[in-house]
All heavy atoms as an XYZ file, in Angstrom:
696
protein
N      -3.129     -4.134     11.566
C      -2.849     -3.485     10.411
C      -3.743     -3.977      9.435
O      -3.976     -5.159      9.126
C      -1.329     -3.943      9.973
C      -0.668     -3.090      9.115
S       1.061     -3.573      8.738
C       1.822     -3.497     10.383
N      -4.262     -2.905      8.612
C      -5.395     -3.173      7.625
C      -4.663     -3.744      6.348
O      -3.822     -3.006      5.740
C      -6.126     -1.982      7.305
C      -7.384     -2.048      6.496
O      -7.379     -2.920      5.541
O      -8.353     -1.303      6.868
N      -5.101     -4.925      5.793
C      -4.454     -5.396      4.595
C      -4.768     -4.508      3.376
O      -4.023     -4.562      2.418
C      -4.953     -6.982      4.369
O      -6.299     -7.022      4.227
C      -4.288     -7.768      5.496
N      -5.899     -3.768      3.383
C      -6.152     -2.826      2.296
C      -5.126     -1.807      2.242
O      -4.665     -1.328      1.119
C      -7.614     -2.116      2.481
C      -8.667     -3.097      2.301
C     -10.007     -2.395      2.589
N     -10.010     -2.007      4.072
C     -10.674     -0.891      4.498
N     -11.432     -0.365      3.763
N     -10.564     -0.637      5.738
N      -4.618     -1.207      3.394
C      -3.682     -0.291      3.480
C      -2.287     -0.789      2.888
O      -1.496     -0.079      2.238
C      -3.524      0.276      4.789
C      -4.811      1.155      5.255
C      -5.880      1.307      4.530
C      -4.780      1.696      6.560
C      -6.930      2.051      5.008
C      -5.763      2.432      7.109
C      -6.829      2.626      6.324
O      -7.886      3.272      6.807
N      -2.104     -2.034      3.226
C      -0.848     -2.716      2.840
C      -0.886     -2.765      1.224
O       0.085     -2.489      0.565
C      -0.591     -4.047      3.565
C      -0.344     -3.890      4.933
C       0.613     -4.779      2.754
C      -0.298     -5.054      5.770
N      -1.995     -3.249      0.746
C      -2.166     -3.284     -0.803
C      -1.939     -2.002     -1.386
O      -1.334     -1.808     -2.367
C      -3.484     -3.836     -1.167
C      -3.698     -4.125     -2.510
C      -5.009     -4.876     -2.743
N      -5.499     -4.744     -4.204
C      -6.117     -3.824     -4.782
N      -6.688     -2.852     -4.046
N      -6.465     -3.881     -6.093
N      -2.524     -0.990     -0.829
C      -2.367      0.300     -1.301
C      -0.937      0.872     -1.289
O      -0.527      1.458     -2.261
C      -3.390      1.400     -0.599
C      -4.757      1.145     -0.693
C      -5.618      1.912      0.224
O      -5.189      2.799      1.092
O      -6.804      1.629      0.160
N      -0.258      0.444     -0.154
C       1.094      0.843     -0.222
C       2.036      0.249     -1.310
O       2.790      0.908     -1.954
C       1.841      0.340      1.203
C       3.263      0.316      1.196
C       3.978      1.574      1.430
C       3.855     -0.824      1.086
C       5.431      1.453      1.407
C       5.313     -0.866      1.073
C       6.085      0.328      1.312
N       1.743     -0.949     -1.590
C       2.424     -1.722     -2.674
C       2.158     -1.089     -3.916
O       3.067     -0.961     -4.723
C       1.965     -3.247     -2.675
C       2.464     -4.018     -3.898
C       2.372     -3.984     -1.426
N       0.804     -0.734     -4.194
C       0.583     -0.134     -5.440
C       1.187      1.377     -5.560
O       1.832      1.704     -6.667
C      -0.910      0.058     -5.739
C      -1.417     -1.376     -5.847
C      -1.315      1.012     -6.788
C      -3.087     -1.477     -5.841
N       1.196      2.033     -4.538
C       1.790      3.370     -4.499
C       3.337      3.305     -4.731
O       4.070      3.993     -5.314
C       1.589      4.143     -3.176
C       2.240      5.517     -2.900
C       1.764      6.385     -4.196
C       1.808      6.184     -1.640
N       3.968      2.274     -3.984
C       5.415      1.983     -4.260
C       5.768      1.641     -5.650
O       6.853      1.977     -6.148
C       5.797      0.912     -3.306
N       4.918      0.991     -6.301
C       4.964      0.723     -7.673
C       4.935      1.714     -8.700
O       5.719      2.068     -9.529
C       4.032     -0.509     -8.236
C       4.234     -0.951     -9.596
O       5.448     -1.287     -9.919
O       3.269     -1.007    -10.322
N       3.898      2.603     -8.402
C       3.648      3.903     -9.207
C       4.494      5.031     -8.953
O       4.793      5.805     -9.721
C       2.226      4.365     -9.056
S       0.880      3.074     -9.486
N       4.788      5.223     -7.505
C       5.425      6.507     -7.056
C       4.585      7.747     -7.518
O       5.280      8.670     -7.793
C       6.903      6.426     -7.494
C       7.832      5.396     -6.879
C       9.274      5.336     -7.282
C       7.783      5.344     -5.282
N       3.394      7.520     -7.542
C       2.487      8.737     -7.873
C       1.144      8.502     -7.037
O       0.499      7.523     -7.263
C       2.338      8.793     -9.355
O       1.162      9.623     -9.587
N       0.952      9.509     -6.287
C      -0.430      9.465     -5.499
C      -1.672      9.509     -6.477
O      -2.602      8.613     -6.251
C      -0.648     10.589     -4.553
C       0.108     10.200     -3.100
C       1.518     10.591     -2.943
C      -0.475      9.559     -2.134
C       2.142     10.361     -1.730
C      -0.058      9.306     -0.961
C       1.387      9.708     -0.722
O       1.992      9.378      0.427
N      -1.493     10.235     -7.503
C      -2.610     10.388     -8.382
C      -2.889      9.128     -9.117
O      -3.926      8.598     -9.271
C      -2.549     11.610     -9.380
O      -1.457     11.467    -10.293
N      -1.791      8.510     -9.713
C      -1.959      7.242    -10.410
C      -2.274      6.073     -9.577
O      -3.238      5.369     -9.995
C      -0.552      6.842    -11.085
C      -0.666      5.755    -12.082
C       0.645      5.406    -12.759
O       1.448      6.347    -12.853
O       0.925      4.276    -13.062
N      -1.714      5.941     -8.312
C      -2.201      4.954     -7.425
C      -3.666      5.108     -7.090
O      -4.336      4.117     -6.971
C      -1.347      4.931     -6.196
N      -4.073      6.270     -6.728
C      -5.439      6.559     -6.292
C      -6.385      6.126     -7.476
O      -7.431      5.562     -7.183
C      -5.570      8.097     -5.943
N      -5.946      6.430     -8.753
C      -6.848      6.071     -9.848
C      -6.913      4.637     -9.871
O      -8.013      4.035    -10.338
C      -6.301      6.707    -11.179
C      -6.615      8.159    -11.263
O      -7.609      8.748    -10.690
N      -5.714      8.905    -12.084
N      -5.837      3.880     -9.817
C      -5.950      2.481     -9.875
C      -6.760      1.851     -8.786
O      -7.360      0.773     -9.028
C      -4.484      1.845     -9.809
C      -3.576      2.050    -11.011
C      -2.312      1.346    -10.921
O      -2.132      0.368    -10.090
N      -1.314      1.946    -11.632
N      -6.837      2.445     -7.618
C      -7.493      1.923     -6.424
C      -8.858      2.474     -6.343
O      -9.794      1.955     -5.518
C      -6.776      2.288     -5.189
C      -5.316      1.596     -5.065
C      -4.476      2.534     -4.020
C      -5.476      0.269     -4.673
N      -9.252      3.382     -7.234
C     -10.632      3.979     -7.327
C     -11.001      4.589     -5.863
O     -12.010      4.522     -5.369
C     -11.737      2.981     -7.524
C     -11.512      2.324     -8.898
C     -10.915      0.973     -9.023
C     -11.753      2.961    -10.074
C     -10.728      0.450    -10.259
C     -11.543      2.346    -11.376
C     -11.059      1.058    -11.454
N      -9.949      5.314     -5.398
C     -10.198      6.173     -4.154
C      -9.527      7.562     -4.420
O      -8.786      7.838     -5.427
C      -9.401      5.523     -3.024
C      -8.045      5.271     -3.176
C     -10.134      4.172     -2.652
C      -7.262      4.933     -1.809
N      -9.851      8.455     -3.505
C      -9.205      9.856     -3.664
C      -7.797      9.822     -3.218
O      -7.370      9.039     -2.425
C     -10.066     10.803     -2.945
O      -9.883     10.622     -1.503
N      -7.040     10.808     -3.788
C      -5.614     10.975     -3.295
C      -5.590     11.254     -1.873
O      -4.717     10.803     -1.157
C      -5.065     12.231     -4.176
C      -4.776     11.776     -5.645
C      -4.125     13.073     -6.372
O      -3.325     13.629     -5.750
N      -4.548     13.312     -7.488
N      -6.535     12.041     -1.364
C      -6.437     12.324      0.054
C      -6.767     11.119      0.969
O      -6.142     10.993      2.110
C      -7.523     13.564      0.377
O      -8.780     13.119      0.173
N      -7.628     10.313      0.512
C      -7.935      9.040      1.249
C      -6.654      8.115      1.248
O      -6.237      7.637      2.177
C      -9.078      8.232      0.693
N      -5.994      8.122      0.025
C      -4.821      7.237      0.015
C      -3.694      7.859      0.940
O      -3.075      7.114      1.550
C      -4.306      7.299     -1.503
C      -3.021      6.579     -1.714
C      -3.062      5.103     -1.319
C      -2.645      6.615     -3.287
N      -3.457      9.205      0.900
C      -2.536      9.863      1.659
C      -2.744      9.552      3.163
O      -1.789      9.133      3.981
C      -2.580     11.354      1.542
O      -1.663     11.885      2.273
N      -4.071      9.691      3.672
C      -4.365      9.238      4.970
C      -4.152      7.875      5.299
O      -3.607      7.592      6.466
C      -5.806      9.608      5.373
C      -6.218     11.102      5.313
C      -7.664     11.363      5.520
C      -7.929     12.825      5.376
N      -9.426     13.129      5.371
N      -4.433      6.945      4.428
C      -4.116      5.443      4.669
C      -2.564      5.286      4.808
O      -2.284      4.570      5.667
C      -4.676      4.689      3.445
C      -6.230      4.715      3.365
N      -6.879      4.259      2.275
C      -7.127      5.334      4.211
C      -8.142      4.413      2.525
N      -8.329      5.010      3.601
N      -1.892      5.876      3.924
C      -0.379      5.591      4.048
C       0.106      6.143      5.284
O       0.962      5.562      6.005
C       0.218      6.346      2.912
C      -0.126      5.579      1.507
C       1.892      6.135      2.968
C       0.163      4.113      1.487
N      -0.364      7.408      5.637
C       0.082      7.983      7.015
C      -0.393      7.120      8.256
O       0.449      6.993      9.054
C      -0.382      9.376      7.228
C       0.333     10.444      6.316
S      -0.223     12.122      6.616
C      -1.808     12.202      6.038
N      -1.501      6.580      8.183
C      -1.906      5.597      9.194
C      -0.971      4.350      9.286
O      -0.570      3.969     10.338
C      -3.348      5.017      8.944
O      -4.260      6.319      8.930
C      -3.753      4.171      9.931
N      -0.627      3.865      8.094
C       0.204      2.791      7.982
C       1.610      3.107      8.494
O       2.238      2.343      9.331
C       0.373      2.304      6.662
C       1.004      0.942      6.285
C       0.290     -0.159      7.060
C       0.966      0.619      4.762
N       2.102      4.262      8.196
C       3.441      4.662      8.745
C       3.374      4.808     10.155
O       4.303      4.468     10.940
C       3.785      6.096      8.163
C       4.210      5.890      6.660
C       4.441      7.294      6.061
O       3.805      8.290      6.399
O       5.412      7.246      5.147
N       2.244      5.292     10.825
C       2.133      5.470     12.385
C       2.231      4.061     12.981
O       2.831      3.687     13.968
C       0.968      6.164     12.743
C       0.988      7.583     12.559
C      -0.283      8.404     12.825
C      -0.289      9.793     12.453
N      -1.460     10.550     12.663
N       1.565      3.050     12.308
C       1.414      1.710     12.728
C       2.810      1.063     12.702
O       3.123      0.249     13.627
C       0.411      0.948     11.991
C      -0.970      1.175     12.308
C      -2.040      0.310     11.573
O      -1.596     -0.560     10.799
O      -3.341      0.769     11.630
N       3.596      1.170     11.755
C       4.843      0.643     11.550
C       5.936      1.464     12.293
O       7.028      0.933     12.570
C       5.220      0.108     10.195
C       4.219     -0.730      9.616
C       5.440      1.373      9.304
N       5.784      2.574     12.615
C       6.626      3.492     13.368
C       7.792      3.980     12.462
O       8.863      4.197     12.989
N       7.587      4.040     11.093
C       8.579      4.361     10.263
C       8.035      5.205      9.093
O       6.812      5.047      8.645
C       9.354      3.112      9.509
C       9.920      2.302     10.545
C      11.199      2.893     10.992
O      11.892      3.635     10.358
N      11.649      2.428     12.196
N       8.813      6.059      8.575
C       8.390      6.874      7.268
C       8.674      5.962      6.172
O       9.930      5.451      6.015
C       9.227      8.159      7.211
O       8.974      8.986      8.350
C       8.921      8.857      5.990
N       7.722      5.572      5.329
C       7.851      4.706      4.221
C       8.203      5.262      2.959
O       8.844      4.602      2.037
C       6.575      3.848      4.118
C       6.132      3.051      5.384
C       4.805      2.344      5.230
C       7.247      1.968      5.755
N       7.962      6.627      2.949
C       8.251      7.326      1.625
C       8.908      8.599      1.956
O       8.711      9.289      2.881
C       6.924      7.707      0.907
C       6.337      6.529      0.232
C       5.178      5.904      0.944
C       6.712      6.006     -0.997
C       4.541      4.855      0.328
C       5.953      4.901     -1.463
C       4.894      4.305     -0.879
N       9.933      9.105      1.054
C      10.446     10.341      1.031
C       9.590     11.216      0.244
O       9.476     10.898     -1.022
C      11.980     10.299      0.623
C      12.793      9.418      1.332
C      14.267      9.451      0.695
C      15.147      8.435      1.458
N      16.367      8.160      0.739
N       9.066     12.304      0.746
C       8.313     13.201     -0.075
C       8.834     14.464     -0.289
O       9.384     15.099      0.533
C       6.848     13.350      0.750
C       6.100     11.999      1.024
C       5.055     12.264      1.992
N       4.210     11.083      2.171
C       4.566     10.139      3.097
N       5.621     10.226      3.777
N       3.736      9.162      3.345
N       8.665     14.986     -1.470
C       8.898     16.398     -1.890
C       7.623     17.008     -2.500
O       6.713     16.164     -2.603
C      10.157     16.495     -2.891
O       9.756     15.921     -4.119
C      11.337     15.714     -2.528
N       7.679     18.243     -2.869
C       6.500     18.800     -3.315
C       6.134     18.242     -4.724
O       4.902     18.304     -5.095
C       6.719     20.300     -3.564
O       7.883     20.644     -4.258
C       6.784     21.041     -2.210
N       7.050     17.682     -5.324
C       6.775     17.004     -6.787
C       6.905     15.562     -6.946
O       6.469     15.006     -7.940
C       7.753     17.718     -7.895
C       7.498     19.229     -7.919
C       7.150     19.602     -9.305
N       7.008     20.985     -9.412
C       5.916     21.485     -9.819
N       4.911     20.778    -10.194
N       5.741     22.770     -9.965
N       7.576     14.831     -6.007
C       7.703     13.512     -6.181
C       7.814     12.698     -4.840
O       7.945     13.297     -3.711
C       9.031     13.285     -6.959
O      10.117     13.617     -6.197
N       7.718     11.389     -4.951
C       7.857     10.518     -3.819
C       8.786      9.417     -4.213
O       8.914      9.014     -5.307
C       6.574      9.925     -3.307
C       5.965      9.142     -4.283
C       5.702     11.058     -2.693
C       4.825      8.238     -3.645
N       9.612      8.803     -3.202
C      10.346      7.716     -3.414
C      10.303      6.859     -2.153
O      10.008      7.510     -1.082
C      11.719      8.032     -3.932
C      12.632      8.851     -2.856
C      13.888      9.105     -3.318
O      14.109      9.939     -4.236
O      14.920      8.533     -2.834
N      10.576      5.696     -2.238
C      10.658      4.725     -1.095
C      11.796      5.193     -0.010
O      12.836      5.409     -0.688
C      10.862      3.298     -1.385
C       9.632      2.509     -1.851
C      10.021      1.216     -2.399
C       8.585      2.447     -0.669
N      11.480      5.135      1.109
C      12.627      5.397      2.132
C      13.333      3.980      2.204
O      12.824      3.063      1.709
C      12.081      5.846      3.432
O      11.227      4.778      4.031
N      14.380      4.058      3.055
C      15.102      2.742      3.237
C      14.101      1.879      4.010
O      14.112      0.699      3.647
C      16.303      2.938      4.184
C      17.407      3.692      3.287
O      17.349      3.706      2.024
O      18.351      4.260      3.940
N      13.431      2.272      5.098
C      12.489      1.519      5.767
C      11.315      1.081      4.774
O      10.810     -0.110      4.916
C      11.880      2.321      6.911
N      10.893      1.947      3.901
C       9.952      1.646      2.895
C      10.359      0.426      1.980
O       9.392     -0.389      1.723
N      11.589      0.360      1.721
C      12.116     -0.753      0.707
C      12.029     -1.901      1.592
O      11.756     -3.011      0.968
C      13.536     -0.412      0.318
O      13.550      0.800     -0.549
N      12.464     -1.887      2.797
C      12.273     -3.133      3.613
C      10.826     -3.662      3.749
O      10.525     -4.749      3.553
C      12.981     -3.009      4.988
C      14.517     -2.738      4.786
C      12.679     -4.026      5.908
C      15.211     -2.242      6.031
N       9.984     -2.648      4.052
C       8.544     -2.961      4.335
C       8.070     -3.561      2.988
O       7.149     -4.276      3.066
C       7.852     -1.727      4.804
C       6.443     -2.076      5.153
C       6.109     -2.767      6.266
C       5.374     -1.503      4.405
C       4.815     -3.002      6.778
C       4.051     -1.777      4.855
C       3.788     -2.416      5.915
N       8.416     -2.929      1.912
C       7.785     -3.437      0.506
C       7.933     -4.906      0.364
O       7.020     -5.499     -0.135
C       8.383     -2.638     -0.555
C       7.919     -3.100     -1.987
C       6.420     -2.783     -2.032
C       8.663     -2.217     -3.045
N       9.046     -5.443      0.700
C       9.349     -6.881      0.561
C       8.328     -7.725      1.278
O       7.684     -8.572      0.692
C      10.716     -7.228      1.189
C      11.073     -8.690      1.124
N      11.356     -9.410     -0.005
C      11.142     -9.542      2.193
C      11.491    -10.626      0.332
N      11.389    -10.739      1.594
N       7.981     -7.227      2.540
C       7.118     -8.111      3.290
C       5.564     -7.764      2.907
O       4.654     -8.649      2.821
C       7.297     -7.898      4.763
C       8.584     -8.472      5.248
C       9.696     -7.507      5.283
C       8.724     -9.741      5.454
C      10.946     -8.157      5.663
C       9.984    -10.218      5.720
C      11.081     -9.418      5.892
O      12.353     -9.972      6.182
N       5.322     -6.499      2.569
C       3.948     -5.988      2.276
C       3.624     -6.750      0.981
O       2.322     -7.097      0.844
C       3.995     -4.533      2.009
N       4.403     -6.852      0.006
C       4.046     -7.691     -1.218
C       3.555     -9.077     -0.910
O       2.606     -9.599     -1.510
C       5.314     -7.606     -2.152
O       5.780     -6.329     -2.477
C       4.963     -8.304     -3.536
N       4.387     -9.659     -0.027
C       3.961    -11.046      0.310
C       2.643    -11.028      1.068
O       1.764    -11.918      0.804
C       4.968    -11.726      1.290
C       6.283    -11.930      0.648
C       7.284    -12.654      1.611
C       8.589    -12.890      1.046
N       9.565    -13.638      1.939
N       2.364    -10.172      1.933
C       1.082     -9.924      2.663
C      -0.044     -9.866      1.686
O      -1.116    -10.361      1.843
C       1.166     -8.983      3.687
C       2.121     -9.329      4.816
C      -0.249     -8.608      4.276
C       2.456     -8.208      5.860
N       0.156     -8.904      0.762
C      -0.846     -8.593     -0.255
C      -1.243     -9.898     -1.070
O      -2.350    -10.113     -1.423
C      -0.467     -7.361     -1.137
N      -0.206    -10.633     -1.508
C      -0.384    -11.813     -2.205
C      -1.062    -12.848     -1.505
O      -2.001    -13.607     -2.000
C       0.899    -12.264     -2.835
C       1.598    -11.500     -3.914
C       2.934    -12.001     -4.197
C       0.745    -11.468     -5.167
N      -0.759    -13.097     -0.272
C      -1.344    -13.974      0.655
C      -2.836    -13.585      0.820
O      -3.773    -14.523      0.712
C      -0.650    -14.301      1.833
C       0.712    -14.902      1.658
C      -1.503    -15.047      2.909
C       1.631    -14.884      2.791
N      -3.121    -12.436      1.103
C      -4.502    -11.893      1.352
C      -5.298    -12.212      0.067
O      -6.332    -12.645      0.184
C      -4.410    -10.408      1.430
C      -5.849     -9.905      1.837
O      -6.489    -10.340      2.801
O      -6.214     -8.977      1.143
N      -4.881    -11.876     -1.069
C      -5.462    -12.202     -2.372
C      -5.822    -13.631     -2.557
O      -6.842    -14.044     -2.960
C      -4.730    -11.627     -3.632
C      -5.431    -11.705     -4.919
C      -6.727    -11.100     -4.982
O      -7.027     -9.974     -4.247
O      -7.664    -11.433     -5.931
N      -4.783    -14.518     -2.373
C      -4.950    -15.892     -2.467
C      -6.123    -16.404     -1.484
O      -6.805    -17.210     -1.835
C      -3.551    -16.598     -2.214
C      -2.631    -16.405     -3.225
O      -2.926    -16.110     -4.354
O      -1.439    -16.886     -2.983
N      -6.041    -15.972     -0.265
C      -6.981    -16.212      0.739
C      -8.459    -15.902      0.276
O      -9.350    -16.667      0.237
C      -6.816    -15.594      2.056
S      -7.948    -16.091      3.351
N      -8.598    -14.667     -0.282
C      -9.926    -14.232     -0.727
C     -10.429    -15.072     -1.999
O     -11.555    -15.481     -2.083
C      -9.873    -12.739     -1.222
C      -9.647    -11.841     -0.126
C      -9.429    -10.455     -0.510
N      -9.038     -9.610      0.584
C      -9.779     -8.961      1.387
N     -11.033     -9.118      1.307
N      -9.364     -8.177      2.399
N      -9.475    -15.488     -2.917
C      -9.805    -16.376     -3.978
C     -10.252    -17.638     -3.570
O     -11.279    -18.288     -3.982
C      -8.723    -16.453     -4.949
C      -8.430    -15.122     -5.685
C      -8.851    -17.516     -6.022
C      -7.148    -14.917     -6.459
N      -9.456    -18.291     -2.481
C      -9.844    -19.537     -2.022
C     -11.214    -19.606     -1.292
O     -11.969    -20.467     -1.541
C      -8.667    -19.964     -1.060
N     -11.472    -18.599     -0.586
C     -12.701    -18.541      0.056
C     -13.885    -18.225     -0.872
O     -14.974    -18.793     -0.683
C     -12.775    -17.464      1.199
C     -11.774    -17.592      2.407
C     -11.760    -16.442      3.298
C     -12.415    -18.759      3.249
N     -13.703    -17.566     -1.824
C     -14.720    -17.325     -2.977
C     -15.017    -18.565     -3.548
O     -16.197    -18.999     -3.842
C     -14.327    -16.246     -3.959
C     -14.354    -14.792     -3.497
O     -14.982    -14.634     -2.430
O     -13.769    -13.973     -4.114
N     -13.911    -19.343     -3.927
C     -14.131    -20.695     -4.535
C     -14.916    -21.619     -3.699
O     -15.827    -22.361     -3.988
C     -12.796    -21.485     -4.934
N     -14.533    -21.681     -2.372
C     -15.209    -22.417     -1.433
C     -16.794    -22.083     -1.295
O     -17.606    -22.995     -1.168
C     -14.615    -22.255      0.025
C     -15.468    -22.949      1.171
C     -15.333    -24.356      1.254
C     -16.220    -22.158      2.016
C     -16.103    -25.099      2.335
C     -16.939    -22.803      2.990
C     -16.824    -24.312      3.021
O     -17.617    -24.821      4.147
N     -17.058    -20.789     -1.198
C     -18.412    -20.466     -1.232
C     -19.222    -20.752     -2.476
O     -20.405    -20.814     -2.406
C     -18.539    -18.852     -0.839
C     -18.068    -18.564      0.518
O     -18.454    -19.336      1.347
N     -17.528    -17.390      0.580
N     -18.583    -20.957     -3.634
C     -19.328    -21.181     -4.781
C     -19.572    -22.805     -4.748
O     -20.517    -23.426     -5.032
C     -18.511    -21.018     -6.037
C     -18.770    -19.471     -6.376
C     -18.035    -19.228     -7.730
N     -17.107    -18.150     -7.347
C     -15.810    -18.165     -7.758
N     -15.311    -19.045     -8.561
N     -14.976    -17.115     -7.278
């Protein structure tokens, strides 16, 4: 599981907007959509309920968000610690 995709999931879950999340992440909406679909295949669950106008977390997405947030924070802490070590 790619930690970048997990971070993207957390941001999308916070925004509930592909365009806003893509802007925050500096990636295209189509790339973000593909990443989320890849993540959904990996976890074997639909993480978002999608309509033509909106998205919301599915029940599985709500459960996954709890753990994804922790993973994203740990990943960031690790990167900071390694950057500090390299300096």
